[in-house]
C-alpha positions, 0 to 999 in steps of 0.5 A, spaced: 390 645 714 397 645 714 401 642 709 404 637 713 399 633 717 402 628 722 399 621 722 396 619 729 398 613 732 393 607 730 389 604 736 390 598 738 384 594 735 386 598 728 393 595 729 390 588 731 386 588 725 391 590 720 396 584 723 390 579 722 389 582 715 396 581 713 397 574 716 390 572 713 392 575 706 399 571 707 396 565 708 390 566 702 396 568 697 400 562 699 394 558 697 390 561 692 394 567 689 394 574 690 387 574 686 383 571 691 377 574 693 377 580 698 372 576 702 376 570 703 381 574 706 377 578 711 373 572 713 380 569 715 382 575 719 375 575 722 373 582 720 369 585 715 370 587 708 369 594 709 375 594 714 380 590 709 378 596 704 379 601 710 386 599 711 388 597 704 383 601 699 386 597 693 389 590 692 395 592 690 396 596 697 395 589 701 399 585 696 405 591 697 404 590 705 404 583 705 410 583 701 414 588 705 412 584 712 415 578 709 421 581 707 422 584 713 421 578 717 426 574 713 431 579 714 430 580 721 431 572 722 438 573 720 441 576 726 437 571 730 440 565 726 447 568 727 446 568 734 444 561 735 448 557 730 455 557 727 456 561 721 455 556 715 449 553 719 446 560 720 447 561 713 444 555 710 438 556 715 437 563 713 437 561 705 432 555 707 427 561 710 428 565 704 427 559 699 420 558 703 419 566 702 419 565 695 415 559 694 409 562 698 409 568 693 404 564 688 402 569 683 406 575 686 411 576 681 406 577 676 403 582 680 409 586 682 411 586 674 404 588 672 406 596 671 402 598 677 406 604 680 404 601 687 410 596 686 415 600 683 419 601 690 419 594 692 425 591 688 429 596 691 426 595 698 427 587 697 435 588 696 435 593 701 433 589 706 435 582 704 442 584 701 444 586 708 441 580 712 444 575 707 451 579 707 452 579 714 451 571 714 456 571 708 461 575 712 461 571 718 461 565 714 467 567 710 471 570 716 470 563 720 474 560 714 468 556 712 466 559 705 469 562 700 468 569 699 466 569 692 458 571 692 455 578 693 449 578 697 445 580 691 448 575 686 446 569 692 439 572 692 438 572 685 441 565 684 437 562 690 431 565 687 433 562 680 434 555 683 427 555 687 423 556 681 419 550 680 421 545 675 416 541 671 416 533 673 420 535 679 419 532 686 417 538 691 424 537 694 428 539 688 429 546 690 432 544 697 437 539 694 439 545 689 440 550 695 444 544 698 449 544 692 449 551 692 451 552 699 456 546 698 459 550 692 461 556 697 464 552 702 472 553 703 476 547 701 484 549 702 
C-alpha cells in the first residue's frame, strides 16, 4: 500500500446522508445541546445510527463538522449580502446572522474547550473564515464613508460574541439591541 492513499469521491447517497446528518445535528444541537443522543440525530436525518458512526466515528467529529459547516455558511453569506445591500445594511445583516450562529451553538463552547484534540484547529478556522468575511464588509462600509474604520475584524467578532451572551433576567431581544448600539457606534459622523 502506498504512503499516500487517494481519497475516493463520495457516492451521491453517502453525501446526501452526510448532509442530512449535519442538518439534523445542527437542529438537535440547537435545541438539546451537543450531548444529545446520537439516535435523536440519526432519526431526524432519516438514517440509522450505524450510518452516523460510519461518517462521524466520534461525537467530536460530528460537532467539528457542524461547527465548520456553520462557520462556512456564515462566511459565505458576506459576499451575497454585499451584492444585495448598501454597505452598512450588508454589515448589519451579516452581524445579525453571526449573532444567530452564536446563539444556536448551545453547549458548543464547553465542548470546544474540553481539551479534545479534535477541536484544536477550530479557533484558527473560525477567525480564518469569519475574519475576512466581516473584514470585507467593514472595508466596504468604511470606503463608502458610512462607518469609522476603528475596529479590526477580529475585535468586531469578539465584541459581538460578548454582546450576544445571554443575560439573566433580560428579554430575548437584548442581544439584538446591543448589536444595534454597536453598529450605531461605528457609524461615521463628521
